[in-house]
N, C-alpha and C positions, 0 to 999 in steps of 0.2 A: 504493500500500500504506500509506503514511504517513497518508493521509486516513482510511482504514478504521480504523486503530488509534486515531486521535484521536476519530472518531465513536463507536467502542466505549467509549472512556474517558468520553466525554460521556454516553453511554447508561448506563453503570455508575453514574456520578455521580448522574444523575437518578433512577435506580432506587433506589439506596441512600438518597439524601437524603429521598425521599418527598414532602416539602413543595415548593411552588414555589421555584425557585432563579433568582436574577436573572442576567442576561447578564454583568454585571461579574464575579460570583463564578465563573461557568463559564469565562469567558475567562481569568481569573487561574489557575484550577485546571489548565487544559490549556495554558497559556502561549501563547495566541493573541490576535490583535487581536479586538475586538468584531465587526468586519466578517467576519473569517474564521470566528469562532465561530458567528455568526448563519447563515452559509452552511452550516456543518456541521449545525447544528440544523435548517435547512430541508431538507437532504438526509435527515436522520433522520426528520423528520415525513413526508416523501414516502415513505420506505421503510416506515414503519409503515402508511401508507395503502395502499401497494401490497400488503403482506403480508396486509392485511385480517384482523388478529387482534382480540382483545377489548381490546387496549390502544391508546392513542394518546398522542401528545405534544401538550400544549396550551401555547399561548403567550398570556399575558394581561399586557399592559403590560411586555413584556420579561422576564417571569418564566415559566420553563418547568417543566413537570411531566409525568411519565409518569402516566397515570391510566387507569382502566377506561372504556370507551365507555359512554355513557348507557344504551344498550339493555340493559346487564347490571346496572344498579343494583338493580332490584327483586330479581333473583335473589340477588345478594350480600347485600342487606339481609336477606333471609329466612334465608340461611345464617348470617350473623354474629349475628342475633338469637337463633337457636337455640343457637349455640355460647356466646354470652355468658351465657345463662341455664342453663348446665349444672352449675354448682357446687352440690354437695349438702352440707347440714350433717351432722354426726355423727348426729343424731337421725333425719334422713331416711334416711341410709345404713343405720341400724339397722333401720328399718321395711322398707326395700327388701330387706335381707338376709333378714329373716323371711319376707317374701312370696316371695322367690326360692326359699328352701329348703323352705317349707311349702305352696306353692301347689298347688291353689287354697285360699285362706284368706279368712275374713271379717275385717272390721275389728275386731269384738269379740274374735275369737281373737288377733289381733295385739295388741290392748289387754291381754288376759289374759297373754300372754307377757311383754310389756314392763312391765305393772303401771301404766301410765298411758295416757291417751287418745292416739290416733294419727291422728285425723281430719285435722289440719293437714298432717302429713307425707304422708298418702295423697292429699290434694288436690294437693299439690305434685308428687308422683310422677305423678299422672294428667295434670296440666298439662304436664309434661315428657315425657309419653308413654312413661314407663319401666314403668308398670303399666297394666292395663286390667281392665274387668269381664269375667269369663270365664263368668259364669252366676249363678244364685241358688241358695242352699241350700234344700232342701225341708223347711223348718221354719217355725214361726209367724213371720210378719213377712217371710219370704223374704229373708234378708240376702244382700247382694251378695258374690259370690266374686271375689277378685282374683288375677291372675297377671301374669307379666312379659310384655313385648312384644319384638318384633324390635329396637326402638330400644334396649332394655336390653342385648341381645346386642351391638349395635354399640358402645354406650357402654363396655362392659367388654371389647370386642375378643375375644369368644368366639363360637363357631359354634352352640352349643346349651347348654341348661341342664345337660346331662350333663358339661360341661367345668368347672363350678363345683367348687372343692375340696370333698372330702367333709368332713363335720363332724368326724370323728375326726382328719383331717389338720390341720384348723384348731386343734383342741384340742392336738395334739402340738406345733404351731408356737408356740402361746401358752406352753406349759410350757417349751419350749426357750428362748424369749425371756426368760421369768421367771428361769430358771436362769442365763442370761447376765448379767442385771441384778444378780444377788446378789453 
């Protein structure tokens, strides 16, 4: 039972540390000799291999680290790249709100509401897959109509556009906030 507790402590240490941790530091942390610590680490490595999970414990030059197996790198790279690029500026959020509430809507209509050009924000929102082309307006030049995507729903944790707060609710909240600030 004692060995299991020590292995669990080593595993917790490696998990929380994140970066490779040298055998001396691990031995010192669990108050064991390097030989006994190495034996525990070898047991942990075998246990990870036996469980056949997405994680493994790697040892390079007496430095140990819990890491994802190589076959999952591409998947994680794709996920983290998407998440890293999710921050939106106030301007882009404003354009997104207009599109969400007025969809389907053209870029020119968005520009008219804002009073400034919105091309850059619309490009950003398209790249982030938060909006998409939903058709073309039957007018001269056939301007593109924009609407929100399922990714938009995921981003804001809602199930449908109907769950967006009503405009009169937002106006009421703004007035309440202004009254609080006075």
